N, C-alpha and C positions, 0 to 999 in steps of 0.2 A: 482472506486467504483460505483456501480449502485444504485442510490437513487430513490425510487419509485415516490416521489413527483415531480421529475424532468422528468417524462415521462415514467416511468415503472409502469404498472398497478397493483394495489392491493398487499396484502400479506406482509409478513415479508421479509426484505432484506436478502440476502444470508449470510451464516455464515463465509465465507472466503472472504476477500476484495481483489479484483484482478485487479485493473487497475492502472498501472503506474510505469515507471522508474522515479526515483527521479529527480526533476528539481527545486531546491530551488528558491523561488521568483516568481514562476508562480502563477497567480491569475485568477479569473473568468473574462472572456472577453478578455483574452490575444490574441494577433494576432499571427497566425501561421506563424512563420518565416521559419521553416524548418520542413518537414515531414520525419520521419525516418522509413525506412523499418526494419523489424526484423533482427538483425545482425546474422552472422554466428556463430556457437558455437565455443567457445574456452575453452576447458576443463582444460587447464593448469593453475594452481594456480598463481595468480599475486603476485609479491614480494612487491609491494607498493600499498596499498589499496587506492581507491578513496572514501574518506569518504563522504557519502551522506547526513547524518544529522550531527548536530553539537553539541553533548554533549562532551565538551572538556575533553580529558584524559580518556575517557571511551571506546575507541575502534572505529572501528575495527582494527585488526592488520594485516589482510591479506584478499585477495579475492579468493574464490574457486568456480569454476563453476558459475561465475557471481554474487556470493553472498558475501557481506562483512561479515566476521566472525571473532571471536576472541575478545570478549568483556570483560570488567572489571566485576568482581563479585561484583557488587554494584547496587544500584537502578538506578544510572545514566547509567551504562552499559546496564541494561535491557531496559531502555528508548530508548537508541540509537539502540539497536537490534530490538526493536519493530518497530521503524520508518523505518529502512533499510529493514527489512524483508517484511513489507507490501508494500514498494515501489518496491522491486525487483520482488516479486511474481505477480505483476500486470502490468509490463511494456512489452516491445517487447519480452522479454524472455518468457512470458506466452503464446505467440503465437507459440512457437516452442516446440512441445511436448517433445522431448528428453532433451532439455535444462531445461524445467520446471521440469521434473522428477529429473534431476541432482540437481537442486536447492532445491527441496523438501528434497532430501537426506541430504543436508547441513543444512536445516532450521528446519525440523520437529522433534518433539519428536517421536521416533519410535513407541511408544504406540498409538499415534493418527495420524500417517502418512496416513494411509488408509482413515480415515475420512476427513482429510485435502485435500487429492488428489481427493476424490469424490466430495467434495464441490467446489474445483477448477474447475473441469470439468463441473459441473453444471453451475457455474458462467460464464464460457466461452461460453457455449451454449446460455445462456440468453443474453450475450453481443452480440453474433453473430446475434441473432434474432432481437435485437434492432438496431444495427449499422453495422452488417456485418463485424466485425473486423477479425474474423478467416477466413472467406471466402475470403476477400480481400487480406489478407496476403498470403493465399495459391495460389491466382491468380497472385501474384507478384505486386499488387497495393500497394501504399504507405499508411501506417497506423501510426497514432500518438496515443499512449496510455500511459498516464502518471499519476502517483499518487504521490503527493508531501506532505509529512508530514510537517506541519507548526508548531505545538506545541504539547506538551504532558503533561500528569498528571499521576504520579505514584499513582494508586489507592490503591495498597497493595504491600507489599514487605516482604519477608523473604529470608534467604540465599538459600532456595530451590525453591522458586516460586515467580513470580512477576506478577502483573496485571497493564497494562499500557494503558491508554486511549490516543488515538492519533487523533488530528484534522488534516484533510487532504483536499486537493483539487485535484480533478481528472479532466483530460482533455481527450477528445476523438475527433479524426478527421480521416475520411476515404476518400481517393481519389474517386471522382465522386459519393459519396453517402452522407457523413455526414460532414457538416461544423463543424469547431472546436467549441466545447461546453465545459463548465466547471461546476463542481458540488462540493459542500462542504459537509463534513460529519464527524462524530466521530465514530471510531471503537475502540474496546478494545481488546488488545492482552493479552493472558495468556501465560507466558513463564516459562519453567522449567530449572534449572541449572543442566546440564548433561554433563559428560565427559569434564569438563573444559570450557563450553560455554553455552550461553543461547539458548534454543531450543523452537520453537513455538509449544505450546500445543493446543491452540484454538484461534479463533477470533470471537468475537461477534460484528456484524455490527450494533447493536442497533435497535431502533424502528423508524419507519417512522415518527412518530409525534415528537419524542423527540431528535433525533440525526442527523437530517439534519440541519446543522448550517452554515450560515443562511438559513432559509427556503425560498422557492420561494415566491416572493411578500411579504416578511416579513416586518411588520411595523417597522420603526426605533425604536430602544430601547432607554430608558431613560438614559442609561449608556454611551452615546456618540457613539453609533453604535456598541458596543461590546456586543454580547448576553451573558446573565448571565450564560448560559450553559458552557461558556468558562472560568468562574472564576477558578483560581488556575492552569491554563495551563501555561507552561513555553515554550517560543519560542525555537525551535531548532536553534542552532547557537548563542543563546543569552548568 
């Protein structure tokens, strides 16, 4: 996720959050132990999903084109889908155009897929201008691009649609260009229940002032270090 107050100049942040394969437990300042190049595409559905966030009993039930899918028709299922979708769309998979398109086919509400695709492409161009992630991947250099959902809050829920705010940490590292850095932020995913699963309808990356949590050089809060913006968030895996 590109957060302007951490080095991107001006304006509202992008509409689709795009950085990161999920790595639970990753935090700001983490040491780069291993830098992973974008993996080769494997379009074959996996029989045993690798659950990337931890809302117990809520899914996913399988992995298709690198995306965990098959969630419970509940608020908790929507929360897990939101975390996993935001993670998958922003990791190494996002640097492979064909894999990204296949993932969007699995994730997006068909009615908004074109808009999500356009936002995704715009985001990748912005990230390449900042850190050279796309160029480095195309040149065969090692790139680390991760987005880790930490906690969630279900802002609204009906059986047809859900709105889930997700607190995430993003890390970026590029061989011979960008040392590993980490950013926090809150994004809100709107999901629709379609054809037996949750589909991503829209992502609001929030405002620069209000949703970069914690903000750069933030003064310690009176709540023991937990920003009030995170009140009501439930940890993934908790």
